[in-house]
C-alpha positions as CSV (number, residue, x, y, z in Angstrom):
1,X,0.0,0.0,0.0
2,X,1.3,3.4,-0.9
3,X,1.7,5.9,1.9
4,X,1.0,9.4,0.8
5,X,3.0,12.3,2.4
6,X,1.2,14.9,4.5
7,X,2.2,18.4,5.1
8,X,4.4,18.5,8.2
9,X,2.3,21.4,9.6
10,X,-0.6,19.0,9.9
11,X,1.3,16.7,12.2
12,X,2.7,19.2,14.7
13,X,1.4,19.0,18.2
14,X,-0.7,21.9,19.5
15,X,-2.8,23.0,22.5
16,X,-5.6,25.3,21.5
17,X,-8.3,26.3,24.0
18,X,-10.9,28.8,22.5
19,X,-12.6,30.6,25.3
20,X,-14.6,33.3,23.6
21,X,-17.9,33.1,21.7
22,X,-17.9,35.2,18.5
23,X,-21.1,36.9,17.3
24,X,-20.4,38.5,13.9
25,X,-22.5,40.6,11.5
26,X,-23.9,44.1,10.8
27,X,-26.3,45.1,13.5
28,X,-25.2,42.4,15.9
29,X,-24.7,45.0,18.6
30,X,-28.5,45.0,19.0
31,X,-28.1,41.5,20.6
32,X,-26.0,43.0,23.5
33,X,-28.8,43.1,26.0
34,X,-30.1,39.6,25.3
35,X,-26.6,38.2,25.4
36,X,-25.8,39.9,28.7
37,X,-29.1,38.6,30.2
38,X,-28.4,35.1,28.9
39,X,-25.1,35.0,30.7
40,X,-26.7,36.1,34.0
41,X,-26.1,39.9,34.0
42,X,-28.2,42.0,36.4
43,X,-25.9,44.9,37.3
44,X,-23.5,45.9,34.5
45,X,-20.7,48.5,34.2
46,X,-20.2,49.5,30.5
47,X,-16.6,50.7,29.8
48,X,-16.0,53.1,26.9
49,X,-14.3,56.4,26.0
50,X,-15.5,59.9,25.3
51,X,-14.9,59.5,21.5
52,X,-17.1,56.5,21.2
53,X,-19.7,58.2,23.4
54,X,-20.0,60.9,20.8
55,X,-20.7,58.5,18.0
56,X,-24.1,57.3,19.3
57,X,-23.0,53.7,19.5
58,X,-23.4,53.7,23.3
59,X,-27.0,54.9,23.0
60,X,-27.9,51.8,21.1
61,X,-26.1,49.6,23.7
62,X,-27.9,51.2,26.6
63,X,-31.3,50.8,24.8
64,X,-30.6,47.2,24.2
65,X,-29.5,46.6,27.8
66,X,-32.5,48.5,29.2
67,X,-34.9,46.5,27.0
68,X,-33.4,43.3,28.5
69,X,-33.9,44.6,32.0
70,X,-30.2,44.9,32.8
71,X,-29.2,47.8,35.1
72,X,-26.3,49.6,33.6
73,X,-23.7,52.0,35.0
74,X,-21.6,53.9,32.3
75,X,-17.9,54.5,32.8
76,X,-16.7,56.6,29.9
77,X,-13.4,57.8,31.4
78,X,-11.1,55.3,29.6
79,X,-8.0,57.0,28.0
80,X,-5.9,55.8,25.1
81,X,-3.2,53.4,26.3
82,X,-5.2,52.9,29.6
83,X,-3.1,53.4,32.8
84,X,-3.2,52.0,36.3
85,X,-5.2,55.2,37.2
86,X,-7.9,54.3,34.7
87,X,-8.1,50.9,36.3
88,X,-8.3,52.3,39.8
89,X,-11.2,54.6,38.8
90,X,-13.0,51.8,37.0
91,X,-12.7,49.6,40.0
92,X,-14.2,52.3,42.2
93,X,-17.2,52.7,39.8
94,X,-17.7,48.9,39.6
95,X,-17.6,48.5,43.4
96,X,-20.2,51.3,43.9
97,X,-22.4,49.8,41.3
98,X,-22.1,46.3,42.9
99,X,-21.4,45.1,39.4
100,X,-21.9,41.4,38.6
101,X,-21.0,41.8,34.9
102,X,-18.7,43.9,32.7
103,X,-19.1,45.2,29.1
104,X,-16.6,47.1,27.0
105,X,-17.5,48.9,23.8
106,X,-14.6,50.7,22.1
107,X,-11.1,50.1,20.9
108,X,-8.4,48.0,22.6
109,X,-8.1,50.6,25.3
110,X,-11.7,50.2,26.6
111,X,-11.4,46.4,26.4
112,X,-8.0,46.3,28.2
113,X,-9.3,48.6,30.9
114,X,-12.3,46.4,31.5
115,X,-10.0,43.4,31.8
116,X,-7.7,45.2,34.1
117,X,-10.7,46.3,36.3
118,X,-11.8,42.7,36.4
119,X,-8.5,41.5,37.8
120,X,-8.5,44.0,40.6
121,X,-12.2,44.0,41.3
122,X,-12.3,40.2,41.8
123,X,-8.8,39.7,43.3
124,X,-8.0,42.8,45.2
125,X,-4.7,44.7,45.3
126,X,-3.6,46.8,42.3
127,X,-3.1,46.0,38.7
128,X,0.6,45.8,39.3
129,X,0.0,42.6,41.2
130,X,-1.3,40.9,38.0
131,X,1.7,41.8,35.8
132,X,2.6,38.5,34.2
133,X,0.7,35.3,33.5
134,X,-1.8,33.3,35.5
135,X,-2.0,35.6,38.5
136,X,-5.8,36.0,38.7
137,X,-7.2,35.2,42.2
138,X,-10.2,33.1,41.7
139,X,-13.2,33.5,39.4
140,X,-13.6,36.7,37.4
141,X,-16.8,38.5,36.3
142,X,-18.2,37.6,32.8
143,X,-17.2,40.1,30.2
144,X,-18.8,40.9,26.8
145,X,-16.9,43.2,24.4
146,X,-17.8,44.9,21.2
147,X,-14.7,46.4,19.4
148,X,-15.2,49.6,17.5
149,X,-11.7,49.4,15.8
150,X,-10.2,46.7,13.6
151,X,-6.9,46.7,15.4
152,X,-5.7,45.2,18.6
153,X,-7.7,42.0,18.6
154,X,-7.9,42.3,22.3
155,X,-11.4,40.7,22.3
156,X,-9.7,37.4,21.3
157,X,-7.0,37.5,24.0
158,X,-6.7,36.8,27.7
159,X,-4.2,39.7,28.2
160,X,-4.8,43.3,29.4
161,X,-2.1,45.8,28.4
162,X,-2.1,48.5,31.1
163,X,0.5,51.3,31.4
164,X,1.9,52.3,34.8
165,X,0.6,55.8,35.4
166,X,4.0,57.0,36.6
167,X,6.6,55.2,34.4
168,X,4.4,54.7,31.4
169,X,5.8,51.1,31.1
170,X,3.2,48.7,29.6
171,X,2.3,45.8,31.9
172,X,0.9,42.7,30.2
173,X,-1.5,41.0,32.6
174,X,-2.7,37.7,31.3
175,X,-4.9,34.9,32.6
176,X,-7.4,32.6,30.7
177,X,-10.0,33.7,33.3
178,X,-9.7,37.2,31.9
179,X,-10.9,36.1,28.5
180,X,-14.1,37.6,27.1
181,X,-17.3,35.5,27.4
182,X,-18.6,37.0,24.1
183,X,-17.1,39.1,21.4
184,X,-19.6,41.0,19.3
185,X,-18.1,41.9,15.9
186,X,-20.4,44.4,14.3
187,X,-18.7,46.2,11.3
188,X,-21.2,49.0,11.6
189,X,-19.4,50.1,14.8
190,X,-16.2,50.6,12.9
191,X,-17.5,52.9,10.1
192,X,-17.3,55.9,12.5
193,X,-13.5,55.6,12.9
194,X,-11.6,58.6,11.7
195,X,-9.2,57.8,8.8
196,X,-6.2,58.2,11.1
197,X,-7.5,55.7,13.6
198,X,-8.5,53.3,10.8
199,X,-5.0,53.5,9.5
200,X,-3.1,53.1,12.8
201,X,-5.3,50.3,14.1
202,X,-5.4,48.5,10.8
203,X,-1.6,48.6,10.4
204,X,-1.3,47.3,14.0
205,X,-3.6,44.4,13.1
206,X,-1.5,43.7,9.9
207,X,1.6,43.5,12.1
208,X,-0.1,41.1,14.4
209,X,-0.9,38.8,11.5
210,X,2.7,39.0,10.2
211,X,4.5,38.7,13.5
212,X,2.4,35.9,15.0
213,X,3.0,33.8,11.9
214,X,6.7,33.6,12.5
215,X,7.3,33.7,16.2
216,X,9.2,31.0,18.0
217,X,5.9,30.0,19.7
218,X,4.0,29.6,16.5
219,X,2.0,26.4,15.9
220,X,-0.2,25.1,13.2
221,X,-3.4,26.5,14.8
222,X,-1.9,30.0,15.3
223,X,-0.5,30.1,11.8
224,X,-3.9,29.2,10.3
225,X,-5.3,32.2,12.2
226,X,-2.4,34.4,11.0
227,X,-2.8,33.5,7.4
228,X,-6.5,34.0,7.5
229,X,-6.0,37.4,9.2
230,X,-3.4,38.5,6.8
231,X,-5.5,37.6,3.8
232,X,-8.5,39.5,5.0
233,X,-6.5,42.6,6.2
234,X,-4.4,42.9,3.1
235,X,-7.5,42.9,1.0
236,X,-9.6,45.2,3.2
237,X,-7.2,47.8,4.6
238,X,-6.4,49.5,1.2
239,X,-10.2,49.7,0.5
240,X,-11.3,51.1,3.8
241,X,-8.6,53.8,3.7
242,X,-10.2,55.2,0.5
243,X,-13.8,54.1,1.0
244,X,-14.6,54.3,4.8
245,X,-18.3,53.4,4.3
246,X,-17.5,50.2,2.5
247,X,-19.2,47.8,5.0
248,X,-18.0,44.5,3.5
249,X,-14.4,45.7,3.7
250,X,-15.0,47.0,7.2
251,X,-16.3,43.6,8.1
252,X,-13.3,41.8,6.6
253,X,-10.9,44.1,8.5
254,X,-12.7,43.5,11.7
255,X,-12.6,39.7,11.3
256,X,-9.0,40.0,10.2
257,X,-8.1,41.9,13.4
258,X,-10.0,39.3,15.4
259,X,-8.2,36.3,13.9
260,X,-4.9,38.1,14.3
261,X,-5.7,38.5,18.0
262,X,-6.5,34.8,18.2
263,X,-3.1,34.1,16.7
264,X,-1.4,36.3,19.3
265,X,-3.1,34.3,22.0
266,X,-1.4,31.2,20.8
267,X,1.9,32.5,19.5
268,X,2.7,36.0,20.9
269,X,4.5,38.7,19.0
270,X,8.0,39.7,18.0
271,X,10.6,42.5,17.8
272,X,8.3,45.0,16.1
273,X,6.3,45.4,19.2
274,X,9.4,45.4,21.4
275,X,10.7,48.4,19.4
276,X,7.3,50.2,19.2
277,X,6.5,50.3,22.9
278,X,9.5,52.4,24.0
279,X,8.7,54.9,21.2
280,X,5.2,55.3,22.7
281,X,6.5,55.5,26.2
282,X,9.3,58.0,25.5
283,X,7.8,60.2,22.7
284,X,4.1,59.6,22.9
285,X,4.0,58.2,19.4
286,X,0.7,56.4,18.5
287,X,1.3,52.7,18.7
288,X,0.1,52.0,15.2
289,X,2.3,54.8,13.8
290,X,5.3,53.3,15.5
291,X,4.4,49.9,14.3
292,X,4.1,51.1,10.7
293,X,7.6,52.6,10.8
294,X,9.4,49.6,12.4
295,X,7.6,46.6,10.9
296,X,9.2,46.7,7.4
297,X,12.7,46.9,9.0
298,X,12.0,43.9,11.3
299,X,10.6,41.9,8.4
300,X,13.8,42.5,6.4
301,X,15.9,41.6,9.5
302,X,14.0,38.3,10.0
303,X,14.0,37.3,6.4
304,X,17.0,35.0,6.6
305,X,15.4,33.0,9.4
306,X,11.8,32.7,8.1
307,X,11.8,33.3,4.4
308,X,9.6,30.3,3.7
309,X,7.0,31.5,6.2
310,X,7.0,35.0,4.8
311,X,6.5,33.4,1.3
312,X,3.3,31.8,2.6
313,X,1.9,35.2,3.4
314,X,3.2,37.0,0.3
315,X,1.5,34.4,-1.8
316,X,-1.9,35.5,-0.5
317,X,-1.6,39.2,-1.4
318,X,-4.5,40.3,-3.6
319,X,-3.6,41.0,-7.2
320,X,-4.9,44.5,-7.1
321,X,-2.7,45.3,-4.1
322,X,0.5,44.1,-5.8
323,X,2.8,46.7,-7.0
324,X,5.8,45.7,-9.1
325,X,7.6,45.2,-5.8
326,X,4.8,43.1,-4.2
327,X,4.6,40.9,-7.3
328,X,8.2,40.0,-6.9
329,X,9.1,40.9,-10.4
330,X,12.7,40.6,-11.3
331,X,15.0,43.4,-10.3
332,X,17.7,44.6,-12.6
333,X,20.1,41.8,-13.2
334,X,17.5,39.1,-13.0
335,X,17.4,38.6,-9.2
336,X,13.9,38.1,-7.8
337,X,12.8,39.9,-4.7
338,X,12.8,37.8,-1.5
339,X,9.5,37.1,0.3
340,X,10.4,39.4,3.2
341,X,11.1,42.3,0.8
342,X,7.7,41.7,-0.9
343,X,6.0,41.9,2.5
344,X,8.0,44.9,3.7
345,X,7.2,46.6,0.5
346,X,3.5,46.0,0.9
347,X,3.5,47.3,4.4
348,X,5.4,50.4,3.3
349,X,2.8,50.9,0.5
350,X,-0.1,50.8,3.0
351,X,1.7,53.2,5.4
352,X,2.2,55.7,2.5
353,X,-1.4,55.3,1.4
354,X,-2.5,56.0,5.0
355,X,-0.4,59.2,5.1
356,X,1.5,58.0,8.2
357,X,5.1,59.0,8.8
358,X,7.6,56.6,7.3
359,X,10.7,57.4,9.5
360,X,11.5,58.3,13.1
361,X,13.0,61.7,12.3
362,X,9.6,62.9,11.2
363,X,8.4,62.3,14.7
364,X,11.2,64.0,16.5
365,X,13.2,61.0,17.6
366,X,16.8,62.0,18.3
367,X,19.7,59.8,17.1
368,X,21.4,60.4,20.5
369,X,18.6,58.5,22.2
370,X,18.7,55.4,20.0
371,X,20.7,53.4,22.5
372,X,18.4,54.3,25.3
373,X,15.5,53.2,23.3
374,X,17.2,50.0,22.4
375,X,18.0,49.3,26.0
376,X,14.2,49.6,26.8
377,X,13.3,47.5,23.8
378,X,15.6,44.7,24.9
379,X,13.6,44.1,28.0
380,X,10.3,43.9,26.3
381,X,8.7,40.5,26.6
382,X,7.6,40.2,22.9
383,X,11.2,40.5,21.7
384,X,12.0,37.1,23.2
385,X,9.7,35.4,20.7
386,X,11.2,37.0,17.6
387,X,12.3,34.3,15.1
388,X,15.8,35.8,14.8
389,X,17.4,36.6,18.1
390,X,17.6,40.3,19.0
391,X,19.8,42.2,21.5
392,X,20.6,45.8,22.4
393,X,22.9,46.1,19.4
394,X,20.6,44.7,16.8
395,X,17.6,46.6,18.2
396,X,19.6,49.9,18.0
397,X,20.5,49.1,14.4
398,X,16.9,48.6,13.6
399,X,16.1,52.0,15.1
400,X,18.9,53.4,13.1
401,X,17.5,51.9,9.9
402,X,14.2,53.5,10.6
403,X,15.6,56.9,11.6
404,X,15.5,58.5,8.1
405,X,14.5,55.6,5.8
């Protein structure tokens, strides 16, 4: 009997534990009240920010919750890159409301803040006590989230990223008990995003798909999420940048961001995020803007180690998104572009289309501080999963490449 060969990726061991129910579709936010009631909610705190409050989305949420007979307290004080102060204020509100259920409607900041509040509300102490993995103290409150950006994929993850209010260092607090009970993915909620937010969050999601596909912790399940995410995002992001009301593309971007988040949960991230975080902490650079600058350089740096994996992603690029560079046409002299160069070129193309800065000098980063930034990047957890090892010297060189590229 002939034995046929199977792809090696099908045979790799994996451990995947999906914890979040996903409800997808235009108008699905109208199910919020029923879903909360079905999962036992009676006194809810709804976390959001002032920008989302102004869109009218929260009015629909409150009406749905009221119709389901769920008492709701609104906390709209979440700030971008939520801090330990945001968590402390949210905990106070939740305690006063005697909350038995949490809801977050907004970007990754609102979702992360709600998760952070959940840690402290149910376990006591401060959010600093939960920095790390598996530090929750007993059961946590059920959490339903509805992302309004196609970016972080936080709704698919068991981690909350909270900044220390004094040092601005980001603390990753992770525990499976912090996972969302339900993620409502309604593309109608993302249409109101300003173009700059669409760009920054979309490029962040794109980086999640690319980085999670090649990390040292990758497995066959995480890579299937990564590839699906990249395919959706590479098709949708160029469209929504030019046609913000294009609902099918908004839906594809939202799903892509979600699958990329699911990939992170199983594989983590790499050097791009290690490099981006100090730029945000030191210069206040928007996370997605920092990612857009650093990602192409990290891709080129990683190319020798993961060329084949990059080729799997490059092969899925949509035809109408392929420039001469993305198509891998022959350079002068007949040499074909490497897969990493194709991907890096595509990312640069999207960053230019978005109108985001393409180098660090544009954002006021000083060459004299590159070593300081590299020292900070070297202690970021995500860098330890990069497929090609990084240290202070290589990270400084990556900053240098991005300085005036």
